[in-house]
C-alpha positions in Angstrom: -20.2 -6.1 -3.0 -18.5 -8.3 -5.7 -15.0 -9.5 -5.1 -13.1 -10.5 -8.1 -9.6 -11.8 -8.4 -7.0 -11.1 -11.0 -3.4 -12.0 -11.6 -0.9 -9.8 -9.9 1.1 -8.8 -12.9 2.2 -11.2 -15.4 4.1 -13.5 -13.0 2.1 -13.2 -9.7 -0.7 -15.0 -7.9 -4.4 -14.5 -8.2 -5.3 -11.6 -5.9 -8.5 -9.9 -4.8 -9.6 -6.6 -6.3 -8.6 -4.8 -3.0 -5.8 -5.7 -0.6 -5.6 -4.9 3.2 -2.7 -2.7 4.2 -2.1 -3.5 7.9 0.6 -0.9 8.8 -1.9 1.3 10.7 -2.9 -1.5 12.9 0.5 -1.1 14.6 2.2 2.2 13.7 2.2 5.8 12.5 -1.5 6.6 13.0 -2.0 6.7 16.7 -3.2 3.9 19.0 -5.0 0.9 17.5 -7.0 -1.8 19.3 -5.4 -5.2 18.9 -8.7 -7.2 19.1 -10.4 -5.0 16.6 -7.4 -5.1 14.3 -7.5 -9.0 14.3 -11.3 -8.8 13.8 -10.8 -6.5 10.9 -8.2 -8.9 9.2 -10.7 -11.8 9.8 -13.6 -9.8 8.3 -11.5 -8.9 5.3 -10.5 -12.6 4.7 -14.2 -13.5 5.0 -15.2 -10.9 2.4 -12.7 -12.4 0.0 -9.7 -10.1 0.5 -6.8 -12.4 0.2 -3.7 -10.1 0.1 -2.4 -8.7 3.4 0.4 -6.1 3.2 2.9 -5.5 6.0 6.5 -4.5 6.7 9.0 -6.1 9.1 9.8 -2.5 10.4 6.1 -1.6 11.2 6.4 -1.1 15.0 9.5 -3.3 14.8 7.9 -6.7 14.1 4.7 -6.0 15.9 2.6 -5.9 12.7 4.0 -9.2 11.5 3.2 -10.8 14.8 -0.3 -9.3 14.6 -0.9 -10.7 11.2 0.5 -14.1 12.4 -2.0 -14.2 15.3 -4.9 -13.3 12.9 -3.9 -16.1 10.5 -3.5 -18.7 13.3 -7.0 -17.8 14.7 -8.8 -17.6 11.3 -10.8 -20.4 9.8 -8.6 -22.9 8.0 -10.1 -22.0 4.5 -9.4 -18.3 5.0 -5.9 -19.1 6.3 -5.2 -21.1 3.2 -6.4 -18.4 0.9 -4.4 -15.6 2.5 -1.4 -14.2 0.7 1.1 -12.1 2.7 3.2 -9.3 1.1 6.2 -8.1 3.2 8.5 -5.2 2.9 12.0 -5.3 4.4 15.2 -3.3 4.6 14.2 -0.2 6.7 16.5 0.2 9.6 15.2 1.6 12.8 16.6 2.6 16.2 15.0 1.5 19.6 13.4 4.9 19.9 11.9 4.7 16.4 14.4 6.7 14.4 15.0 5.9 10.8 18.7 4.8 10.1 18.5 4.1 6.4 18.0 0.9 4.3 19.9 -2.3 3.9 19.7 -4.3 0.7 22.8 -6.4 1.1 22.1 -10.1 0.1 23.1 -11.4 3.6 20.7 -8.8 5.1 17.9 -9.8 2.8 18.1 -13.4 3.9 18.4 -12.4 7.6 15.4 -10.2 7.4 13.4 -13.0 5.7 14.3 -15.5 8.5 12.9 -13.3 11.2 9.8 -12.5 9.2 8.9 -16.1 8.6 9.2 -16.7 12.4 7.0 -13.7 13.4 4.4 -14.5 10.8 4.4 -18.2 11.6 4.5 -19.2 7.9 6.9 -21.3 5.9 7.0 -18.9 3.0 6.3 -15.3 2.2 4.1 -14.7 -0.9 5.5 -11.4 -2.1 8.8 -10.0 -0.8 10.3 -6.6 -1.5 12.7 -4.0 -0.2 10.9 -1.0 1.2 13.1 1.4 -0.6 16.0 0.7 -2.9 19.3 0.8 -0.9 21.5 3.4 -2.7 24.6 1.6 -1.6 23.6 -1.8 -3.1 22.9 -2.5 -6.8 19.3 -3.5 -7.1 20.5 -6.6 -9.1 22.1 -7.9 -5.8 19.1 -7.3 -3.7 16.7 -8.9 -6.2 19.2 -11.6 -6.8 19.1 -12.5 -3.2 15.3 -12.7 -3.1 15.5 -14.8 -6.3 17.6 -17.3 -4.2 15.0 -17.3 -1.5 12.4 -18.0 -4.2 14.5 -21.0 -5.5 14.7 -22.2 -1.9 11.0 -22.0 -1.4 11.0 -19.3 1.3 9.5 -16.6 -1.0 7.0 -17.1 -3.9 7.1 -13.8 -5.8 9.4 -10.7 -5.9 8.0 -7.2 -5.7 9.5 -3.7 -5.5 8.5 -0.6 -3.6 8.9 3.1 -4.6 11.6 2.2 -7.2 12.7 4.4 -10.0 12.2 3.4 -13.7 15.8 2.6 -14.0 15.7 0.2 -10.9 12.5 -1.3 -12.1 14.0 -2.2 -15.5 17.2 -3.5 -13.9 15.3 -5.6 -11.4 13.1 -7.0 -14.1 16.2 -8.0 -16.1 17.4 -9.9 -13.0 14.3 -11.9 -12.0 10.5 -11.8 -12.7 8.9 -8.9 -10.8 5.3 -9.3 -9.7 4.3 -5.8 -8.7 5.5 -2.3 -7.6 4.1 -1.0 -4.4 3.8 2.8 -4.6 1.6 5.6 -3.4 -1.2 6.5 -5.9 -4.4 8.4 -5.3 -6.4 11.2 -6.7 -3.9 13.7 -5.1 -0.7 11.6 -5.6 -0.5 11.0 -9.4 3.3 11.3 -10.1 3.6 7.7 -11.3 1.4 8.5 -14.2 4.3 10.3 -16.0 6.9 7.6 -16.3 6.6 4.8 -13.7 3.1 3.5 -14.7 4.0 3.3 -18.4 7.1 1.3 -17.6 5.3 -1.1 -15.3 2.7 -1.7 -18.0 5.3 -2.3 -20.6 7.0 -4.9 -18.4 3.8 -6.7 -17.3 4.3 -5.6 -13.6 1.2 -4.7 -11.6 0.8 -1.8 -9.1 -0.3 -2.3 -5.6 -1.3 1.3 -4.6 -0.9 2.4 -1.1 -2.2 5.7 0.2 -5.3 5.6 -1.9 -7.0 7.7 0.7 -3.9 9.8 1.3 -3.6 8.8 4.9 -7.2 9.8 5.7 -7.3 13.1 3.8 -9.6 11.5 1.1 -11.6 9.5 3.6 -14.2 12.1 4.1 -13.8 11.8 7.9 -10.8 14.0 8.5 -11.6 17.5 10.0 -9.9 20.7 10.1 -9.7 20.9 13.8 -8.7 17.2 14.5 -5.9 17.0 16.9 -3.0 14.5 16.1 -0.7 12.9 18.6 3.1 13.2 18.4 3.3 9.5 17.3 1.0 10.1 14.4 2.8 10.4 11.0 0.3 13.0 9.9 1.4 15.5 12.7 4.6 15.9 10.7 3.4 15.4 7.2 3.3 18.6 5.0 0.0 17.8 3.6 -1.6 18.1 7.1 -0.1 21.3 8.1 -1.7 24.8 8.3 -2.8 26.3 4.9 -1.8 23.1 3.1 -4.5 21.2 5.1 -7.1 23.8 4.6 -6.4 23.8 0.7 -6.5 19.9 0.6 -9.7 19.7 2.6 -11.3 22.1 0.2 -10.4 19.6 -2.5 -12.1 16.9 -0.4 -15.3 19.0 -0.2 -15.4 19.4 -3.9 -15.1 15.6 -4.2 -17.8 15.2 -1.6 -20.4 17.0 -3.8 -19.9 14.4 -6.5 -20.0 11.5 -4.0 -23.2 12.8 -2.5 -24.8 13.2 -5.9 -24.0 9.5 -6.6 -25.1 8.3 -3.1 -21.7 7.0 -2.1 -19.1 8.2 0.5 -15.9 10.2 -0.3 -13.8 7.2 0.5 -15.7 5.0 -1.8 -15.5 7.3 -4.8 -11.8 7.9 -4.1 -11.1 4.1 -4.1 -13.3 3.6 -7.1 -11.3 6.2 -9.0 -8.1 4.3 -8.3 -9.7 1.1 -9.4 -10.8 2.7 -12.6 -7.3 3.6 -13.5 -6.4 0.0 -13.7 -9.6 -1.4 -15.2 -8.5 -0.2 -18.7 -5.2 -2.1 -18.4 -6.2 -5.6 -17.3 -7.0 -4.5 -13.8 -3.3 -4.0 -13.2 -3.8 -1.7 -10.1 -4.7 -3.2 -6.8 -5.6 -0.6 -4.0 -4.3 -1.3 -0.6 -7.0 -0.1 1.8 -5.7 0.8 5.2 -8.8 0.2 7.3 -8.1 -0.4 11.0 -11.7 -1.2 12.0 -14.5 -3.4 10.6 -16.6 -0.3 10.0 -13.9 1.4 7.9 -13.3 -1.9 6.1 -17.0 -2.3 5.2 -17.1 1.3 3.8 -13.9 0.6 1.7 -15.3 -2.7 0.3 -18.3 -0.8 -0.8 -16.2 0.9 -3.4 -16.2 -2.4 -5.4 -19.9 -1.6 -6.3 -19.2 1.9 -7.5 -19.0 2.3 -11.3 -17.8 5.6 -12.6 -18.9 6.7 -16.1 -17.1 9.0 -18.4 -18.9 12.1 -17.2 -18.4 11.3 -13.5 -14.7 10.7 -14.1 -14.4 14.0 -15.9 -16.2 15.8 -13.0 -13.8 14.1 -10.5 -10.9 15.3 -12.6 -12.2 18.9 -12.6 -12.9 18.8 -8.8 -9.4 17.3 -8.0 -6.9 17.9 -10.8 -3.7 16.2 -11.0 -1.0 18.0 -8.9 -3.8 19.9 -7.1 -2.6 18.9 -3.5 -0.7 21.3 -1.4 2.5 20.0 0.3 4.7 16.9 -0.4 3.6 13.5 0.7 6.5 13.0 3.1 8.7 15.4 5.0 11.8 16.6 3.1 14.3 14.0 4.7 12.0 11.1 3.7 11.3 12.4 0.3 15.0 12.3 -0.5 14.9 8.6 -0.1 12.3 8.0 -2.8 13.3 6.4 -6.1 10.0 7.2 -7.9 9.1 10.7 -9.0 8.3 12.7 -5.9 
């Protein structure tokens, strides 16, 4: 495994080729083991992964506190290299309901104050609203983060699932480091308009969902039972005939992976990496490993090189727009600013 670093966009810090998305250690994918989660974060830092991604609403602060504990107990050298990306603005009820988004300047600063405390840090490396608040101009939200940058509480400004219009307006307000958005073999909407815009503006992409919430991991089975608290139990891509169709795509991908001697997950991550390699490595996959075993498998993607023939075979096995079902339930799809 070879871990390289690259600048995150034209204005951001040097980041590792892969980043660790920590959400699943606290929420949405069933029970997770706290000790194993912290050990996985430590193992990622030890392997050279330096970007950790979270949201202040992941289990209502639990994920930030988990990362804070992992950083406190990590070796000093690893702690110093770690960069933390935080999403804010999603409003939750005590029973876990979604109540919308809040991008008002006062709320932005309030959210940041709590995140700094939970993480146990004096600054946040990349700060972004989880979804653009439709009731607040993006200039006001980004302007508030810009003030936090000027005050030293935030280092860089990011966006998440923003439309091209909002990306351009945000970039005119302050330097934008990256756009966090779902991107994988079976979620390629951003290729039409969003990705060309970010490349024009020098904004990197941190791609979440590169394994499509486990669909492309090669480990998800047709008869797997999902708990009520698991996001996938309500996701259209994991329901009935949609699931059958999508797992058929995975089996087609598995044949290519087997011929190459790698896992399905590794070839899926390597494909995402290949999409950025032709554009100054401007795409950083967020790997959502919750265990050291899955982390090790994902890191193995760094040693997978795909030639033109293999890329063509992957495209034939899993064409763009081949997936059945939307990536979120209808209510959540309505909140997305990017192409759906």
